[in-house]
Every structure is written in C-alpha cells, then in structure tokens.
C-alpha positions as CSV (number, residue, x, y, z in Angstrom):
1,M,10.8,-5.2,-4.1
2,S,7.6,-3.9,-5.7
3,S,7.1,-0.2,-5.7
4,I,4.1,-0.5,-3.4
5,L,6.1,-2.4,-0.7
6,L,9.0,0.0,-1.1
7,T,6.7,3.0,-0.6
8,I,5.2,1.4,2.6
9,L,8.7,0.8,3.9
10,Q,9.8,4.3,3.1
11,L,6.7,5.8,4.8
12,A,7.2,3.7,7.9
13,L,10.8,4.7,8.3
14,S,9.9,8.3,7.6
15,L,7.3,8.1,10.4
16,V,9.9,6.9,12.9
17,V,12.3,9.7,12.0
18,T,9.5,12.3,12.3
19,V,8.5,11.0,15.7
20,Q,12.0,11.1,17.0
21,N,12.4,14.7,15.8
22,N,9.0,15.9,17.1
23,T,9.3,16.8,20.8
24,S,5.7,18.2,20.9
25,L,4.2,14.7,20.8
26,S,3.1,13.0,24.0
27,V,4.7,9.7,25.0
28,A,1.5,7.9,24.1
29,Q,1.4,9.5,20.6
30,Q,5.1,8.6,20.1
31,Q,4.5,5.0,21.1
32,Q,1.4,4.7,18.8
33,A,3.3,6.1,15.8
34,I,6.2,3.8,16.4
35,T,3.8,0.8,16.8
36,T,2.1,1.7,13.5
37,A,5.5,2.0,11.8
38,A,6.6,-1.4,13.2
39,Q,3.5,-3.1,12.0
40,A,4.0,-1.7,8.5
41,I,7.6,-2.9,8.4
42,Q,6.4,-6.3,9.6
43,V,3.9,-6.5,6.8
44,V,6.6,-5.7,4.3
45,T,9.0,-8.3,5.8
46,Q,6.4,-11.0,5.8
47,T,5.4,-10.3,2.3
48,M,9.0,-10.3,1.0
49,S,9.8,-13.5,2.8
50,T,7.1,-15.4,0.9
51,S,7.9,-13.8,-2.4
52,P,10.0,-15.7,-5.0
53,V,13.8,-15.1,-5.0
54,R,15.2,-17.9,-7.3
55,L,13.9,-19.8,-10.3
56,I,15.5,-23.1,-10.9
57,I,14.9,-25.2,-14.1
58,P,17.3,-28.1,-14.0
59,K,16.7,-29.4,-17.5
60,L,17.7,-25.9,-18.9
61,S,20.5,-25.2,-16.4
62,I,18.5,-22.1,-15.3
63,D,19.2,-20.6,-11.9
64,A,17.9,-17.1,-12.0
65,G,17.0,-14.3,-9.6
66,F,13.8,-12.4,-9.7
67,Q,12.7,-8.8,-10.4
68,Y,9.2,-7.9,-9.2
69,T,7.2,-6.4,-12.1
70,G,3.8,-4.7,-12.4
71,L,1.9,-2.8,-15.0
72,K,3.1,0.0,-17.3
73,P,1.1,3.2,-17.5
74,D,-0.6,1.9,-20.7
75,G,-1.8,-1.2,-18.9
76,T,0.6,-3.7,-20.4
77,M,2.7,-6.0,-18.2
78,E,6.2,-4.9,-17.3
79,V,9.2,-7.2,-18.1
80,P,12.6,-7.5,-16.4
81,N,15.0,-4.7,-17.2
82,N,17.8,-7.1,-18.1
83,I,18.1,-10.4,-19.9
84,Y,19.4,-12.4,-16.9
85,D,16.6,-12.1,-14.3
86,A,13.1,-13.6,-14.4
87,G,10.2,-11.3,-13.6
88,W,7.4,-12.2,-11.2
89,F,4.3,-10.2,-12.1
90,T,3.1,-8.9,-8.7
91,G,-0.4,-8.7,-10.0
92,S,-0.5,-12.5,-9.8
93,V,-0.3,-14.8,-6.8
94,R,3.0,-15.9,-5.3
95,P,4.3,-19.2,-6.7
96,G,2.6,-22.0,-4.7
97,E,-0.5,-20.1,-3.8
98,K,-3.9,-20.9,-5.2
99,G,-4.3,-19.4,-8.6
100,V,-1.9,-18.6,-11.4
101,A,1.6,-17.1,-10.8
102,I,3.1,-15.4,-13.8
103,I,6.8,-15.3,-14.5
104,T,8.3,-13.5,-17.5
105,G,11.8,-13.5,-19.0
106,H,13.6,-12.3,-22.1
107,V,14.5,-14.8,-24.9
108,A,17.5,-12.7,-26.1
109,Q,19.2,-9.3,-26.3
110,I,18.7,-7.6,-29.6
111,R,21.0,-4.9,-31.0
112,G,20.5,-3.6,-34.5
113,G,18.1,-6.5,-35.3
114,I,20.7,-9.1,-34.3
115,V,20.8,-11.4,-31.3
116,T,23.8,-10.4,-29.3
117,K,23.2,-12.5,-26.2
118,P,20.8,-15.2,-25.1
119,G,18.2,-14.3,-22.5
120,V,17.3,-16.3,-19.4
121,F,14.5,-18.0,-21.3
122,S,16.4,-18.5,-24.6
123,N,15.8,-22.2,-24.5
124,L,12.4,-22.3,-22.8
125,G,10.8,-24.0,-25.8
126,E,13.0,-27.1,-25.0
127,L,10.8,-28.0,-22.0
128,S,8.2,-30.7,-22.4
129,A,5.3,-32.1,-20.4
130,G,6.6,-33.7,-17.2
131,D,9.7,-31.5,-16.8
132,M,10.2,-30.0,-13.4
133,L,11.1,-26.5,-12.1
134,H,11.4,-25.0,-8.7
135,V,10.8,-21.6,-7.1
136,L,12.6,-20.7,-3.9
137,N,11.1,-18.0,-1.7
138,G,12.6,-15.6,0.8
139,K,12.1,-18.1,3.7
140,G,14.2,-20.7,1.8
141,E,11.2,-22.8,1.0
142,S,11.0,-24.5,-2.4
143,V,7.9,-25.1,-4.4
144,A,8.1,-27.6,-7.2
145,F,6.1,-27.4,-10.5
146,T,5.7,-29.8,-13.3
147,V,5.1,-28.8,-16.9
148,R,1.6,-29.5,-18.2
149,E,1.8,-28.1,-21.7
150,I,3.4,-25.4,-23.9
151,R,1.5,-23.1,-26.3
152,S,2.3,-20.3,-28.7
153,Y,0.1,-17.2,-28.8
154,D,-0.2,-14.3,-31.2
155,P,0.3,-11.1,-29.1
156,A,-3.2,-9.9,-30.0
157,A,-4.9,-13.3,-29.2
158,D,-7.1,-13.9,-26.2
159,A,-4.8,-15.1,-23.5
160,T,-7.3,-15.3,-20.6
161,A,-6.2,-18.9,-20.0
162,V,-2.7,-17.8,-19.3
163,F,-3.7,-15.6,-16.4
164,T,-6.6,-17.4,-14.9
165,S,-7.6,-20.8,-13.4
166,T,-10.8,-22.2,-12.1
167,D,-9.7,-25.6,-10.8
168,G,-8.6,-24.3,-7.3
169,G,-5.1,-25.5,-7.8
170,A,-1.7,-23.7,-7.7
171,H,-0.2,-23.0,-11.1
172,L,2.8,-21.1,-12.5
173,N,3.0,-20.0,-16.1
174,L,6.3,-18.9,-17.8
175,I,6.1,-16.4,-20.6
176,T,8.7,-15.3,-23.2
177,C,8.9,-14.3,-26.8
178,E,9.4,-16.4,-29.9
179,G,9.0,-16.2,-33.7
180,S,10.5,-13.6,-35.9
181,W,11.8,-10.2,-34.8
182,N,9.9,-7.1,-35.9
183,A,12.4,-4.2,-36.0
184,A,9.6,-1.6,-36.4
185,Q,7.7,-2.8,-33.4
186,L,10.8,-3.9,-31.4
187,S,9.0,-7.1,-30.6
188,Y,8.8,-10.8,-31.6
189,S,5.8,-12.1,-33.5
190,Q,4.7,-14.7,-31.0
191,R,4.6,-15.4,-27.3
192,L,5.6,-18.8,-25.8
193,V,3.8,-19.9,-22.7
194,V,4.8,-22.8,-20.5
195,F,1.9,-24.0,-18.3
196,T,2.9,-25.7,-15.0
197,D,1.1,-27.1,-12.0
198,A,2.4,-27.2,-8.4
199,V,3.5,-30.6,-7.1
200,R,1.9,-31.4,-3.8
C-alpha cells in the first residue's frame, strides 16, 4: 500500500474512533463523520483492488509480488526493498490503464562487490519481442502485455520515452540494472528497459 493510501486509511479509522469517544457531538454530526470515513475507506479499497498484486512472466519463470514505490526526497524513483518483489511506481498509471505503467526490480543482491543472490529481474535481458507477461490486480483480473523492444540506457541519458507515451495505448515498461558494478557509487553502469504493450 502506498504511503498516501495508508495515511488516508489511518485518518479515516482515527476519525471513527474519535467520533465514538466524543459524546458532545450531535447524532447528525456523528453520522456525517462516519459517512466521510466510510467514503475514504471505500476509495482506498477500490484503489487497492485495481492495483497490481502479481507479475507473471512465463518465459522467465517469474511469479512475483509487488511493492508500491514512489519518489525519494531527492526526486529519484524508489526501488523495492528486497530482491524478490517487483516495484510498481505509483507515480505511473496502473497496468492496463492508458499511459505507461512502470515496474522496477533488482537484478541481483550485491555484498562486498560480489553477486550473492539473483534478483527477480536477473534474467530480464533474455526476453525478446513477442514474449508475453501478465499482471494480476486485486480483483483477480489479468492484463496481458507483449514485449515490443528492449533498450539499454546510461543512467544520465534522457529516458523520457521510458515514462511517457503519446499513442493513447496502454503500456508497461520494466526497468532493472545491467552492465558493470560500480562499488563507489553502489550502482550498475546501465539500465535495461523492456517496453511492452497491452494486448486487447
């Protein structure tokens, strides 16, 4: 759950508790407060039900859960806090909606400059045009995507095409690291992006 949705849910529940403990409120005020809280909870529930919960890539034997990620204080995109989950960037559309959904994942776990475990996207580069993947949402609905192309980017390069689309379609782009490991920067030298299009 994103921090914004979690905050809304916490505020709604707090409002209900406050109303229950405040005997000075009229019946009408209590009902209005509870109605407002219920509407907020409904918004959170509906949003969560259409958000992604599983990423399935048959060719790579990937069946991963999701973390919901946002932006760091410095404006860079957050990534999952473990090597097993994929990360849906909540600043992008939900998979299947018009626009570009962004999903990130680690290529490996690095300890002392050495790869100790493969990450969820360790073999992402093995995908090729025409390969299929699926995203399952909280309602149990599955959206299928087909790989269009794969590109490598320098981290400092203009990656506008990764995050935007002007064709009115629904797209999903997978991002991970590749290249050589830079111990000083604690980062890889390149970014691998898999561009996919929703299958309708």
